[in-house]
Each structure stands twice: as structure tokens, then as C-alpha cells.
N, C-alpha and C positions, 0 to 999 in steps of 0.2 A: 548489554555488553557481552553477555554469554550466549547469544543466539546460536552461534555456530556449533558449539559442543552440545547444547541442549537439543537443537534441531537434528543433529546427527544421531541422537539416541533414539533408535527405532521403538523403544518401549515407552518413550515419553510423548512423542508426537506422531500422530497418524495423519493429521491434516493441518494446514496453515491457511488462515484468512488474513490478507493484508490489504490495506487501502491507502492510496496516495503516498506510498513509500517505495523506496528502491534500495532495500538492504544490500543487494549485491553491488552497490556503488558506495554505500555509506557505513555498513557495519564492519567491525573488525574481524580478523581471521578469515580473509576472503577464500583461501584455498579450501579450508574445511567447510565453510559456508556453501560454496559452490557444489562441493561433493554432497552435502546434506540436501540441497535443493534438487539435485539430480537423482535422488533415491526414487526407485520405482514404486515404493510403497508409501510415498508421501503425496497425499492429495492436496493440491495447491490452488486456491482461488485468489485472484488479485483484482482489485478495483483501481483503475488509474486512468488518467486523461491521455497518457502517452505510452507507447511501447518503450520499455526500459530493459536493462540487463535482467531484471527479475522476471518480467513478463515472459521471457523466452522459456522459463522453466515452469510456467503455470499450466495447469490442466484446464482451467477456465479463466478468462479475462473478461471482466465486466466493465462497461464504459462509464466513467465518472464525469460528471459535469465539472467544468472549471469554476473558480470563484467568481467569474464574470457572468455565470449562467444561473445563479440562484440568490435569493435574498437570505441574509443571515444576520445573526447578532454576534458581535466580536467582543471578547473579553481580553483584557491586557494581562500580561504576565508580570508587569512591573508597576502598575498603579491600579486604582479602583475605577477607572473610566470604562464605560461600555459604549461601543460604537455600532453602527449599522453598516451592512454591506448591501448595496442595491444591485439587483440584476440589471445588466445592460444588453444582454443577448439571450435568445432562446437556446436551450441545450441542443446540441447537434445529435441527430439520429435518436437513439434510445438511451442516451446518457441521462443519469439521474444524480441529484445532489446527494451528498453524504447524509 
């Protein structure tokens, strides 16, 4: 919840690595957060399936495979069941799973 003020602190963050998230659409304090992402001295690497508000501020954007493009084991937040996720498509281009 305090990403904006912490990221704005040039002594705390020199780089940011984010995957499959779009904080510029979901995190609080958007004005300060956009200013922090726009810092010249913040090196930003994002991994995502799609171009987002946040990828426009990235120095590097790496292609992520979608959940349909890799096998995985899923754990629930609300019970003790474990499930599987079966790949149904090959990843596009150079996309890699998390």
C-alpha cells in the first residue's frame, strides 16, 4: 500500500522488477506513483503478457506466457486442495512462464 512514497525515495529504490502486475492501474496514490515511475534514475524491468499503463514506463519489457501456455500446480487461498493447470497452447514467440 505504500509503493508510491517508497518508490519515490531515490535512496531506497534504484531498480524495480515486476511481473504480471499493473500497479499504475491498481496501486493507491496514482499521482505520486506515476511520478516515481517516471524517475530517470529508476531502472524498471517488467514481465507481462500485455502492454499496460506500467509497461510504458519500463526500461525493459520481457514477454510472459499466459496461464494457458504452461503447466502448473495451483494452490488455493481458502482450502487445502491442490489443482493442476494444463497447457493448451505453445507460448507465443519468446514468451516464458513465470
